[in-house]
C-alpha positions, 0 to 999 in steps of 0.5 A: 500500500505504501509503495502504491501511494509513494508511486502515485505521489511521484507520478502525479506531479510529473503527469500534471507537468506534461499537460499543456500545449498540444501541436496538431499536424496533419498527414503531410506534416503541415500544421492544422488550419486552426494554427494558421492566421487568416492573413496567412491562409489568404496569402497561401490561397492567393499564391496557389491561385496565381500558379493555376493554369486554365484547364487545371483539373477540378480534382487537382485543384481541390487536392491543392486547396482542400475544402472550399469556403463556399461551393456550387455545383449545377448543370449548364448546357449539359456540362457539370459546372463547379464553382469553388470559393476560397478566401483571399482577402478581408473586407470586414473584421467581423470574423465571418467569411463572405463570397466577396472576400473570396476568389472563385475557381470556375470549372466546366466539365472538370476543367478550370475555365476562369477565376475572379472575385467571388462577388462577381460570379453569376451562375447566369453569365458563368463569370 
């Protein structure tokens, strides 16, 4: 009994000292998005968008960017249209992301056909 109590008294302070900051990394060794400031995220998105070529595949872009802030999928003239919106700048310091703070990636039949200001995209005109 005395050994158990002594062991507990020795281990308890050590384990309490181990609680604290936890760093979360995803599978590729990058830090989780929760640890990235919105400015860093916006900058990274702008850099990635600048490197995109027209005709980049939807899957390739999605893998590069991850989950979009907003997305739309619909059919137009028999083609599947997908529009992904990624935050690239801040207009209001309200903690909310809106489409006018995003850049859109417009895909038709799985290929990138254009990018632009999220506030400017219209499903009716396709840009």
